[in-house]
C-alpha positions in Angstrom: 0.0 0.0 0.0 1.2 3.5 -0.7 2.4 5.6 2.2 -0.3 8.2 2.9 2.4 10.8 3.9 3.8 10.6 0.4 0.5 11.5 -1.1 0.7 15.1 0.4 4.1 15.6 -1.2 2.9 15.0 -4.8 3.0 18.2 -7.0 -0.2 20.2 -7.6 0.5 20.2 -11.3 -0.6 18.5 -14.5 1.1 15.2 -15.4 1.0 11.4 -15.6 1.0 8.9 -12.8 2.1 5.2 -13.1 0.8 2.7 -10.5 3.0 -0.3 -10.0 2.6 -3.8 -8.5 4.8 -5.7 -6.1 7.1 -6.9 -8.9 7.5 -3.3 -10.3 5.1 -4.1 -13.3 3.0 -1.1 -14.4 -0.7 -1.7 -13.6 -2.2 1.6 -14.7 -1.2 4.8 -16.4 -3.4 7.8 -15.8 -3.3 11.6 -16.5 -4.4 14.4 -14.2 -4.9 18.2 -14.2 -3.5 18.0 -10.6 -1.5 15.0 -9.7 -2.0 15.5 -6.0 -5.7 15.7 -6.1 -6.1 12.9 -8.6 -3.9 10.4 -6.9 -5.2 11.1 -3.4 -8.8 10.4 -4.7 -7.8 6.8 -5.2 -6.5 6.3 -1.6 -8.9 8.7 0.3 -11.4 7.6 2.9 -14.3 7.4 0.3 -12.4 4.8 -1.9 -14.4 1.9 -0.4 -17.7 3.4 -1.9 -16.2 3.1 -5.4 -16.1 -0.7 -5.7 -14.5 -0.8 -9.1 -11.3 0.9 -7.9 -10.7 -1.5 -5.0 -9.3 -4.2 -7.3 -6.6 -1.8 -8.6 -5.8 0.0 -5.3 -5.3 -3.3 -3.4 -2.5 -4.3 -5.9 -0.6 -1.0 -6.0 2.8 -1.1 -4.2 4.6 1.9 -5.7 3.8 5.1 -7.6 5.7 7.1 -10.1 4.7 10.6 -11.4 5.9 12.6 -14.4 5.1 16.3 -14.3 4.2 18.1 -17.6 3.8 21.7 -18.5 0.2 21.4 -19.7 -2.8 19.0 -19.6 -2.3 18.5 -23.3 1.2 17.2 -22.8 -0.1 14.9 -20.1 -2.7 13.5 -22.5 0.0 12.8 -25.2 2.4 11.3 -22.6 -0.4 9.1 -21.2 -1.1 7.7 -24.7 2.6 7.0 -25.4 3.1 5.2 -22.1 0.0 3.1 -22.5 1.2 2.0 -26.0 4.7 1.3 -24.6 3.7 -0.7 -21.5 0.2 -2.0 -22.2 -0.9 -1.9 -18.5 -3.3 -4.4 -17.2 -5.9 -1.9 -16.1 -5.8 0.4 -19.1 -8.0 0.1 -22.2 -6.4 -2.0 -24.9 -7.5 -1.6 -28.5 -4.4 -3.2 -30.1 -6.2 -6.2 -31.6 -8.8 -4.1 -33.4 -7.6 -3.4 -36.9 -10.7 -3.2 -39.0 -10.7 0.5 -39.9 -11.5 1.1 -43.5 -11.8 4.4 -45.4 -11.8 5.5 -49.0 -8.8 7.6 -50.3 -8.5 9.8 -53.3 -5.6 12.0 -54.2 -6.7 14.9 -56.4 -3.1 15.6 -57.5 -3.0 12.4 -59.6 -3.4 12.6 -63.3 -6.7 10.8 -63.1 -7.7 10.4 -59.5 -9.2 7.2 -58.4 -10.6 5.8 -55.1 -8.9 3.1 -53.1 -9.8 1.2 -49.9 -7.2 1.8 -47.2 -6.8 1.1 -43.5 -4.5 4.0 -42.3 -5.5 7.7 -42.6 -2.4 9.8 -42.9 -1.8 13.5 -43.5 -0.4 13.1 -47.1 -2.5 15.7 -48.9 -5.1 13.2 -50.1 -8.8 13.2 -49.3 -10.3 10.5 -47.1 -13.9 9.4 -46.7 -15.5 7.1 -44.1 -14.8 5.2 -42.0 -16.7 2.1 -43.0 -17.4 -0.8 -40.7 -15.7 -3.4 -43.0 -14.0 -3.8 -46.3 -17.2 -5.2 -47.8 -19.1 -2.1 -46.7 -16.4 0.1 -48.3 -16.6 -2.0 -51.5 -20.3 -1.7 -51.6 -20.0 2.1 -51.3 -17.6 2.1 -54.2 -19.9 -0.2 -56.3 -22.7 2.3 -55.9 -20.5 5.3 -56.5 -19.1 4.0 -59.8 -22.6 3.9 -61.2 -22.9 7.6 -60.7 -19.2 8.7 -61.2 -17.4 6.3 -63.6 -13.8 6.8 -62.2 -11.0 4.4 -63.1 -10.7 1.2 -61.1 -7.1 0.1 -61.6 -3.6 1.7 -61.6 -3.1 3.8 -64.7 0.0 1.9 -65.9 -1.9 -1.4 -65.7 -4.8 0.1 -67.7 -2.6 1.6 -70.4 -0.9 -1.7 -71.1 -4.3 -3.1 -72.2 -5.2 -3.0 -75.9 -8.7 -1.9 -75.2 -10.8 -0.5 -72.3 -11.7 -3.0 -69.5 -15.1 -4.5 -68.9 -16.1 -1.7 -66.5 -16.1 0.7 -69.5 -18.6 -1.6 -71.2 -20.7 -1.5 -68.1 -20.5 2.3 -68.0 -18.8 2.2 -64.7 -15.4 3.6 -65.9 -14.8 6.5 -68.3 -11.6 4.9 -69.7 -9.2 7.8 -69.2 -6.4 5.4 -69.9 -7.5 5.2 -73.5 -8.3 8.9 -74.0 -12.0 8.5 -74.0 -12.6 11.3 -71.6 -10.7 14.6 -71.3 -8.7 15.5 -68.2 -11.0 18.3 -67.5 -14.2 16.2 -67.7 -12.6 13.5 -65.6 -11.5 16.0 -62.9 -15.1 17.2 -62.7 -16.2 13.6 -62.2 -13.7 13.2 -59.4 -14.7 16.4 -57.7 -18.4 15.3 -57.9 -17.5 12.0 -56.3 -15.7 13.8 -53.4 -18.7 16.1 -52.9 -21.1 13.1 -52.9 -19.0 11.2 -50.4 -19.0 14.2 -48.1 -22.7 14.5 -48.3 -22.6 17.8 -50.1 -25.4 16.8 -52.4 -27.0 20.3 -52.7 -23.8 21.8 -53.8 -23.2 18.9 -56.2 -26.7 19.3 -57.7 -26.1 23.0 -58.1 -22.8 22.5 -59.9 -24.2 19.8 -62.2 -27.3 21.9 -63.0 -25.1 24.8 -64.0 -22.9 22.7 -66.2 -26.0 21.1 -67.8 -27.4 24.6 -68.6 -24.0 25.8 -70.0 -23.6 22.7 -72.1 -27.1 23.1 -73.5 -26.4 26.8 -74.3 -23.3 25.7 -76.2 -25.5 23.2 -78.1 -23.4 20.3 -76.7 -26.5 18.2 -76.0 -24.7 14.9 -75.3 -22.7 16.5 -72.5 -25.9 18.2 -71.2 -27.7 14.9 -71.2 -24.9 13.3 -69.2 -25.2 15.9 -66.5 -29.0 15.5 -66.6 -28.7 11.7 -66.0 -26.2 12.3 -63.2 -28.6 14.8 -61.5 -31.5 12.3 -61.7 -29.3 9.4 -60.3 -28.1 11.6 -57.4 -31.7 12.7 -56.6 -32.9 9.0 -56.6 -29.9 8.0 -54.3 -30.4 10.9 -51.9 -34.1 10.1 -51.5 -33.1 6.7 -50.0 -30.7 8.3 -47.6 -32.1 9.6 -44.3 -30.5 13.0 -43.4 -30.2 13.1 -39.6 -28.4 16.4 -39.0 -27.8 19.6 -40.9 -24.5 18.5 -42.3 -20.8 18.1 -41.3 -18.9 15.1 -40.0 -19.7 13.9 -36.5 -18.8 10.9 -34.4 -21.3 10.0 -31.7 -20.3 7.9 -28.7 -22.6 5.9 -26.4 -21.7 3.5 -23.6 -23.1 1.2 -21.1 -21.6 -0.9 -18.4 -22.1 -4.4 -16.7 -19.5 -5.1 -14.0 -16.1 -4.6 -15.5 -17.3 -4.8 -19.1 -17.5 -1.4 -20.7 -19.4 -1.3 -24.0 -18.8 1.6 -26.3 -20.5 2.3 -29.6 -19.4 4.9 -32.1 -21.8 6.1 -34.8 -20.3 7.8 -37.8 -22.2 10.7 -39.3 -20.9 12.1 -42.6 -22.6 14.9 -44.4 -25.5 14.7 -41.9 -26.1 11.0 -42.7 -25.4 7.9 -40.7 -23.0 5.8 -42.7 -21.9 3.2 -40.2 -21.0 2.2 -36.6 -18.3 0.4 -34.7 -18.7 -1.3 -31.3 -16.0 -2.0 -28.7 -16.2 -4.0 -25.4 -13.3 -3.4 -23.1 -12.4 -4.5 -19.6 -12.5 -1.4 -17.3 -12.5 -1.3 -13.6 -12.3 2.5 -12.9 -14.7 5.4 -13.3 -16.9 5.7 -16.4 -15.7 9.2 -17.3 -12.2 8.2 -17.0 -12.8 5.2 -19.2 -14.5 7.3 -21.9 -11.6 9.7 -21.9 -9.0 7.0 -22.1 -10.9 5.3 -25.0 -11.2 8.5 -26.9 -7.5 9.2 -26.4 -6.4 5.9 -27.6 -8.9 5.6 -30.5 -8.2 8.9 -32.1 -4.5 8.5 -31.4 -4.5 5.9 -34.1 -4.6 6.4 -37.9 -8.3 7.0 -38.1 -10.5 9.8 -39.5 -11.1 12.8 -37.1 -14.5 14.5 -37.5 -15.6 18.1 -37.0 -17.2 17.2 -33.7 -17.5 14.3 -31.2 -20.6 13.9 -29.2 -20.1 12.2 -25.8 -22.8 10.9 -23.4 -21.4 12.5 -20.2 -19.0 15.2 -19.3 -15.5 13.8 -18.9 -13.6 16.8 -17.6 -11.0 17.1 -20.3 -13.2 17.7 -23.4 -11.3 21.0 -24.1 -7.9 19.4 -24.0 -8.9 16.4 -26.1 -10.5 18.7 -28.6 -7.3 20.8 -28.9 -5.2 17.6 -29.4 -7.5 16.3 -32.1 -7.6 19.7 -33.8 -3.8 19.7 -34.1 -3.8 16.2 -35.4 -6.5 17.0 -38.0 -5.3 20.4 -39.0 -8.8 21.8 -38.5 -10.9 22.5 -35.4 -12.6 19.6 -33.6 -14.8 19.9 -30.6 -16.0 17.5 -27.9 -19.1 18.1 -25.9 -22.1 16.3 -24.2 -25.4 17.6 -25.6 -28.3 17.8 -23.2 -31.2 18.4 -25.7 -32.2 18.4 -29.3 -31.2 16.2 -32.3 -27.6 15.7 -31.0 -28.9 14.4 -27.6 -31.2 12.0 -29.5 -28.2 10.7 -31.5 -26.2 10.1 -28.2 -29.2 8.1 -26.9 -29.2 6.1 -30.1 -25.5 5.3 -29.6 -26.2 4.3 -26.0 -28.9 1.8 -27.4 -26.3 0.4 -29.8 -23.8 0.0 -26.9 -26.5 -1.9 -24.8 -27.4 -4.1 -27.7 -23.7 -4.9 -28.5 -23.2 -6.0 -24.8 -26.4 -8.1 -24.9 -25.4 -9.8 -28.1 -22.0 -10.6 -26.6 -23.7 -12.2 -23.6 -25.9 -14.2 -25.8 -22.9 -15.4 -27.9 -21.0 -16.4 -24.8 -23.9 -18.3 -23.5 -24.4 -20.0 -26.9 -20.7 -20.9 -27.1 -20.8 -22.3 -23.6 -23.7 -24.6 -24.5 -22.1 -25.6 -27.7 -18.8 -26.5 -26.2 -20.5 -28.4 -23.3 -22.4 -30.5 -25.9 -19.2 -31.2 -27.8 -17.5 -32.3 -24.6 -20.4 -34.7 -23.9 -20.6 -36.2 -27.4 -16.9 -36.8 -27.8 -16.3 -37.8 -24.2 -13.6 -35.2 -23.6 -11.9 -34.6 -20.3 -12.6 -30.9 -20.2 -14.8 -28.3 -22.1 -12.6 -27.6 -25.3 -12.2 -23.8 -24.9 -9.2 -23.9 -27.1 -9.2 -26.1 -30.2 -6.5 -26.5 -32.8 -6.9 -28.1 -36.3 -4.3 -29.2 -38.7 -4.3 -29.8 -42.4 -1.8 -30.6 -45.3 -1.9 -29.2 -48.9 0.3 -30.5 -51.7 0.2 -31.7 -55.3 2.2 -34.9 -55.7 4.5 -33.9 -52.9 5.5 -30.5 -54.5 5.2 -27.2 -52.6 3.9 -29.2 -49.6 2.7 -27.1 -46.6 0.8 -27.6 -43.4 -1.5 -25.3 -41.5 -2.6 -24.9 -37.9 -5.8 -22.9 -37.1 -6.9 -22.1 -33.5 -10.4 -21.4 -32.1 -10.9 -20.0 -28.7 -14.5 -20.3 -27.2 -15.8 -21.4 -30.6 -14.3 -18.3 -32.4 -11.3 -18.0 -34.6 -8.2 -17.0 -32.7 -6.1 -15.8 -35.7 -3.2 -14.6 -33.6 -2.4 -18.3 -33.1 -2.7 -19.4 -36.7 0.5 -20.9 -38.1 1.9 -22.1 -41.5 4.5 -24.8 -42.0 6.6 -25.5 -45.0 7.3 -29.2 -45.2 11.1 -29.7 -45.0 11.9 -33.4 -44.4 9.4 -35.3 -46.5 10.1 -36.3 -50.2 7.2 -37.4 -52.3 3.5 -37.5 -51.6 3.3 -38.9 -48.1 0.5 -37.1 -46.3 1.1 -39.1 -43.1 4.8 -38.3 -42.9 4.0 -34.6 -43.6 1.4 -34.5 -40.8 3.9 -36.1 -38.4 6.5 -33.4 -39.3 4.0 -30.6 -38.7 2.8 -32.0 -35.4 6.3 -32.8 -34.2 7.4 -29.2 -34.9 4.4 -27.8 -33.1 4.7 -29.8 -29.9 8.6 -30.0 -29.8 8.8 -26.2 -29.2 10.0 -24.9 -26.0 7.3 -23.7 -23.7 4.6 -25.4 -25.8 3.1 -26.8 -22.6 2.1 -23.3 -21.5 -0.4 -22.8 -24.4 -1.6 -26.3 -25.1 -5.0 -26.7 -26.6 -7.8 -28.6 -24.9 -8.6 -30.5 -28.2 -6.7 -31.2 -31.4 -8.5 -32.1 -34.6 -6.8 -33.4 -37.7 -8.4 -33.5 -41.2 -8.7 -37.2 -42.2 -9.6 -40.6 -40.8 -7.9 -43.2 -38.5 -4.6 -43.0 -40.2 -4.1 -39.2 -39.5 -5.5 -39.7 -35.9 -2.9 -42.5 -35.3 -0.1 -40.1 -36.3 -1.5 -37.4 -33.9 -1.7 -39.8 -30.9 1.8 -41.2 -31.7 3.3 -37.7 -31.7 1.6 -36.8 -28.5 2.8 -40.0 -26.9 6.4 -39.6 -28.1 6.7 -36.0 -27.0 4.9 -36.8 -23.7 2.2 -34.2 -24.3 -0.5 -34.8 -21.6 -3.9 -33.4 -20.9 -4.9 -32.9 -24.5 -7.8 -34.7 -26.3 -7.4 -35.8 -29.9 -9.9 -36.5 -32.7 -10.0 -36.6 -36.5 -12.8 -35.4 -38.8 -13.4 -37.4 -42.0 -15.2 -35.8 -44.9 -18.5 -37.3 -46.1 -18.3 -39.8 -49.0 -20.4 -40.1 -52.1 -22.3 -43.4 -52.1 -24.3 -44.8 -55.0 -26.4 -48.0 -55.0 -25.9 -49.7 -58.4 -29.5 -50.6 -58.6 -30.7 -47.0 -58.0 -30.0 -43.8 -59.9 -30.0 -41.7 -56.8 -26.6 -40.6 -55.4 -26.3 -40.1 -51.6 -23.6 -38.8 -49.3 -22.5 -40.5 -46.1 -22.4 -38.6 -42.8 -19.3 -36.9 -41.7 -17.5 -39.0 -39.1 -15.4 -38.2 -36.0 -12.8 -40.7 -35.0 -11.5 -41.0 -31.5 -8.4 -42.8 -30.1 -9.0 -46.3 -28.9 -12.4 -46.5 -30.6 -12.9 -48.5 -33.8 -16.3 -47.1 -34.9 -16.6 -43.4 -35.6 -18.9 -41.0 -33.7 -21.6 -39.8 -36.0 -22.9 -36.4 -34.9 -26.3 -35.3 -36.1 -26.0 -33.5 -39.4 -26.1 -29.7 -39.2 -25.9 -29.9 -35.4 -23.9 -27.1 -33.8 -21.0 -29.4 -32.6 -20.5 -30.8 -36.1 -20.8 -27.4 -37.8 -18.1 -26.1 -35.4 -15.8 -29.0 -36.3 -16.5 -28.6 -40.0 -15.7 -24.9 -39.7 -12.4 -25.7 -38.1 -11.6 -28.2 -40.8 -12.6 -25.9 -43.6 -10.6 -23.0 -42.1 -7.5 -25.2 -41.8 -7.9 -26.3 -45.4 -8.4 -22.6 -46.6 -5.3 -21.5 -44.7 -3.2 -24.4 -46.0 -4.2 -24.0 -49.6 -3.7 -20.3 -49.8 -0.1 -20.8 -48.6 0.4 -23.7 -51.0 -0.9 -21.6 -54.0 1.4 -18.7 -53.0 4.4 -21.0 -53.1 3.3 -22.8 -56.2 2.8 -19.5 -58.1 6.4 -18.4 -57.2 7.7 -21.8 -58.0 6.0 -21.9 -61.5 7.3 -18.6 -62.5 10.8 -19.4 -61.2 10.8 -22.7 -63.1 9.7 -21.0 -66.3 12.5 -18.5 -65.9 15.1 -21.2 -65.3 14.0 -22.9 -68.5 14.9 -19.8 -70.6 18.5 -19.9 -72.1 20.5 -17.0 -70.7 18.6 -16.8 -67.3 20.7 -17.9 -64.4 20.2 -17.5 -60.7 21.7 -13.9 -60.7 19.3 -12.6 -63.5 16.4 -14.4 -61.9 17.0 -12.7 -58.6 17.4 -9.3 -60.3 14.1 -9.7 -62.1 12.2 -10.6 -59.0 13.9 -7.8 -57.0 13.1 -5.3 -59.7 9.4 -6.2 -60.2 8.7 -7.0 -56.6 6.3 -10.0 -57.3 5.6 -12.8 -59.7 2.3 -11.2 -60.7 4.1 -7.9 -61.5 6.7 -9.8 -63.5 3.9 -11.5 -65.6 2.2 -8.2 -66.2 5.4 -6.4 -67.4 5.7 -5.4 -71.0 8.7 -6.1 -73.3 10.0 -2.6 -72.8 9.9 -2.9 -69.0 11.7 -6.2 -69.1 14.4 -4.8 -71.4 14.8 -1.8 -69.0 16.3 -4.2 -66.5 20.1 -3.5 -66.7 21.3 -7.1 -67.4 18.5 -8.1 -69.7 19.1 -7.4 -73.5 16.0 -6.8 -75.8 16.2 -10.3 -77.3 16.2 -11.9 -73.9 13.4 -9.6 -72.7 11.3 -10.9 -75.7 12.0 -14.5 -74.8 11.0 -13.9 -71.1 7.8 -12.1 -72.2 6.8 -14.9 -74.6 7.7 -17.7 -72.1 5.6 -16.2 -69.3 2.5 -15.8 -71.5 2.8 -19.2 -73.0 2.9 -20.6 -69.5 -0.3 -18.6 -68.6 -2.1 -19.7 -71.7 -0.8 -23.3 -71.6 -2.6 -24.3 -68.5 -0.2 -23.7 -65.6 -1.6 -25.4 -62.5 -4.0 -23.3 -60.6 
């Protein structure tokens, strides 16, 4: 426990405090306008009434403070220290990576829209964010119908002999082939930017003026194009509900159950609700401090910063956070808690989303518990299989052989524990030996006992299961259940025309007959999901290696290409795909490749593509 006499010696100044445990580990990093007042509030006589703080205070053995000149500096330092130390009691958003936005750089010759994760201050325009890559792609799909911008890199398009299929579908204006002037294309790009910002009135006004001007010049085709754009925009806007008067706003709502703090962000762009994002974090301190910590970490990442952020309750440092976000954005951003009107209704909507997100998580957890309990019972496992690993092999006649491991925790993919293995010791097509190598490498690792799964599944029948049990026995791995999942087989009675499929079967060690789970039952669907995910993960790695190997073998077969020139080509073009797409001139521009050899490479790669290279 902290010495109470020390608390009175703390400075009455802004700064950051670090609470440490008995081994010196940092438990919590916080900021304060007054270090003395803030830290004393944790250890004062009223601390017992704030039950959520008791867990932290009881573990604190030491305290370190860093004084700063301003509250803003304290805010920045707090965020830096949290990212550096990842304290147990701070909010941790490091595993959340699904931020998607649209980017367009108006300085390009013919600007195009791309889907990106990171928002940087590079002079380009950014739109979003979108809840997922599919949501961003859907937005692009609808946008191309109104504004036919190019879809691909300009160099790739110009290598084509004719415009791509999107031009035939009227979703690209083919600037790469000179079918639209630079001025007309720039007008399309500016219109798309206005549309994505929700400036539909401004956009309609501009297009109406251009339509009138084109008609006055008797350029009726151009006038008709603007007329069609106006109609399409009006139809699209009718389907979109305008909630506020305009501008970009993020709306935060929260709710709490125990130590679970559920936060929901609604993204308003141009006065319209375009999406939302939900977070559930473990938080044991005050709600206001949790909201402040969340906002500091969320907007400290490479995400879009709006004109204003609406928050459900006052947090005490709105002004400082707003100043920090304004500096990051380069424009003014405000934070405040509305008490009435449309904005207060939006906050209440965000709160409902946070409550719903937490309720859905509780339902999923209850469903997963029931599912895993049923799986334990049906397979006679020693414990509920909270962590399950599944292994698969992918190869073609022993070439480019790879293995995969996927991991599920509480019936959900745990992608941080996915692994890929390139087979090193097995020659030829011996799936059993390959499986033995993968499993041996997995369980022979130092410290493997610390993160052993509860259940291991292999794709296959009794043969693969025997390999698994033998490896576990040889390496003395204990406390882990094993099983194999065999695919259903096609069965046909010679006296009947009807073709049927057998049930999928689960084989267990020491049992001759398989366990047949009810088809489409939750336990079987979970095992099938594991098996299919392991297969997908293995085959994508196999295809990657095979693609590189095919291109390399084609290059090796060309007279005049040795190891040095092959490395130079791959280093210059960066990827096998880029090498295949290269023109004769680009190949000849490689310092050690003369024109005749460039022609031979170009022809060989295309003959390989057309000649049915394995896929």
